[in-house]
Structures are given as structure tokens and as C-alpha cells.
C-alpha positions as CSV (number, residue, x, y, z in Angstrom):
1,M,77.1,111.7,44.5
2,N,80.0,110.9,46.5
3,R,80.7,107.9,48.6
4,L,79.9,107.5,52.0
5,F,82.3,107.6,54.9
6,R,81.6,104.5,57.0
7,L,82.8,103.7,60.0
8,P,82.3,99.9,61.2
9,D,83.2,100.0,64.5
10,S,80.4,102.4,65.4
11,I,77.7,101.4,68.0
12,K,74.7,102.0,69.5
13,H,76.1,103.3,72.6
14,D,80.0,103.4,72.7
15,P,81.2,104.5,76.3
16,A,84.3,106.0,74.8
17,V,81.9,108.8,73.8
18,D,80.9,108.9,77.1
19,A,84.2,109.1,78.4
20,W,84.4,111.8,76.1
21,V,81.6,113.9,77.2
22,E,82.8,113.7,81.0
23,E,86.2,114.9,80.2
24,H,84.2,117.9,78.8
25,D,82.7,120.1,81.7
26,G,81.5,123.4,81.9
27,G,79.7,125.2,79.5
28,L,81.3,124.2,76.2
29,G,80.8,120.5,77.3
30,A,77.2,121.2,77.9
31,I,76.2,122.5,74.8
32,A,78.4,119.4,73.2
33,R,76.4,117.0,75.2
34,Q,73.4,118.8,74.6
35,W,73.3,118.7,70.3
36,F,75.1,115.0,70.7
37,E,71.9,113.7,72.8
38,V,69.3,115.3,70.3
39,M,71.5,113.6,67.5
40,R,71.9,110.4,68.8
41,K,67.8,110.4,69.5
42,C,67.1,110.7,65.3
43,G,66.3,107.3,64.9
44,D,66.9,103.6,66.0
45,D,69.7,102.9,63.5
46,V,72.0,106.0,64.8
47,R,75.2,104.8,65.9
48,E,78.1,106.5,67.3
49,V,81.9,106.6,67.7
50,L,84.7,108.4,68.9
51,H,86.7,108.9,65.3
52,D,89.8,111.4,65.5
53,G,88.9,112.1,69.0
54,H,85.4,113.2,68.5
55,P,82.0,111.9,69.1
56,T,80.5,110.8,65.8
57,L,77.1,109.8,65.0
58,C,76.2,107.5,61.9
59,V,73.4,105.9,60.4
60,A,74.2,102.4,60.6
61,D,77.7,102.7,59.8
62,A,77.9,105.8,57.6
63,A,78.9,109.0,59.0
64,F,76.4,111.9,59.3
65,A,77.6,113.9,61.9
66,Y,79.6,115.2,64.8
67,V,80.5,117.5,67.6
68,N,84.0,118.9,69.1
69,V,85.0,121.0,71.6
70,F,87.6,123.8,71.0
71,T,88.7,126.6,73.1
72,V,85.9,129.0,72.8
73,H,83.3,127.2,70.8
74,V,81.5,123.9,69.7
75,N,81.3,122.4,66.5
76,V,78.2,120.9,65.2
77,G,79.1,119.1,61.9
78,F,77.7,117.7,59.2
79,F,79.9,115.0,56.9
80,H,77.8,116.1,53.8
81,G,76.8,119.7,55.1
82,A,77.6,121.5,51.7
83,E,74.5,119.9,49.9
84,L,72.1,120.3,52.8
85,A,69.4,123.0,52.9
86,D,70.3,125.6,55.4
87,P,67.5,128.5,55.2
88,A,68.6,129.8,58.5
89,G,72.6,130.4,57.3
90,L,74.0,128.5,60.3
91,L,76.5,126.2,58.3
92,D,80.2,127.6,58.2
93,G,83.0,126.1,56.3
94,T,84.2,126.0,52.9
95,G,85.5,122.1,52.3
96,K,83.9,120.4,49.6
97,Y,81.7,118.1,52.0
98,M,81.7,118.9,55.3
99,R,80.0,121.9,57.2
100,H,79.8,123.3,60.4
101,V,77.7,125.0,63.1
102,K,79.7,127.1,65.8
103,L,78.1,127.3,69.2
104,R,79.5,130.0,71.6
105,P,78.2,129.8,75.1
106,D,78.0,133.9,74.9
107,C,75.7,133.8,72.0
108,D,72.2,132.4,71.3
109,V,71.5,130.3,68.6
110,D,68.5,129.5,66.2
111,A,67.7,126.0,68.2
112,E,64.8,125.5,66.0
113,A,67.0,125.9,62.6
114,L,69.6,123.8,64.4
115,M,67.1,120.9,64.9
116,A,65.8,121.4,61.3
117,L,69.5,121.1,60.2
118,I,70.1,117.9,62.5
119,D,66.8,116.4,61.1
120,T,68.1,117.3,57.6
121,A,71.3,115.9,57.8
122,Y,69.9,112.5,59.3
123,A,67.6,111.9,56.5
124,D,70.0,113.1,53.7
125,M,72.2,109.8,55.1
126,T,69.0,107.8,55.3
127,G,68.6,108.2,51.5
128,R,72.2,108.0,50.5
129,L,72.3,104.9,52.3
130,G,68.9,103.6,50.4
131,S,70.9,104.7,47.1
132,D,74.0,103.1,48.5
133,L,72.2,99.8,49.0
134,R,70.7,100.0,45.5
135,S,73.8,100.6,43.4
136,P,76.4,98.4,42.5
137,H,79.8,98.1,44.1
């Protein structure tokens, strides 16, 4: 198991994230906003921060997901996505740890499968934090 990516500046509701969302209007902004709101509601321990220019979600201070808007698509990404079960095959990417789902306004997404990925990523990070708290540093 690899080390957790910690963002100690994450807070319950970051005004910088709200400003980012307001700057991204139109179809892509609506997609990003929709899925960010879903991830915000994963649990009472979810925190957020604008990291590297995009909204990032944490369990406590451990990053588990992000959204980002590009020219023609939105990424919903997972910091440990390479290790997540993805029975619907939504995840893209070849990185050692991270994976993302590309969302486009002109393409339907399997919302149920994406919700399952989000829930899995949140549960995965919660489990990793439990392990991290038990292991010596």
C-alpha cells in the first residue's frame, strides 16, 4: 500500500472551490459541479481544497478525488483509482496510482456506475486512513 497524499489545508467548505465552480459555467461547469456535489456528500469527514488549480476532495486530510474542466470534457479523478474495482470500465489512465473518468456533454455516463466508483473511492480512503492510523510512522 502506498503512502497517502495529504492536504492539511483542506477544510469542510472551501470558498476557493466555490469561486472555481462559479468560473466554470456552461455545460462542462454543470457536469463538474454535479459530480463535485455528489462527492462533497460522501461523509461528514469529507474536506475540500483547491489543489493545483482544481477542486480536490479529502477524507480528513487524505485526498481521494477531484474534478477538473478541460476544453471538451470534465475529469472526475481518483487518487488511488488504479486500485479501485471498476466493473463498468469507466476509469481511464495509465498512471501508477491515479485514474479518472472523462465526462462529455454529448455522451451519457452510467451515473449508477460512477456513483459506485465514488462510493468505493471514499470507502477505500476511509479504510486506508484506518490502516494509516494503526501503522507506526
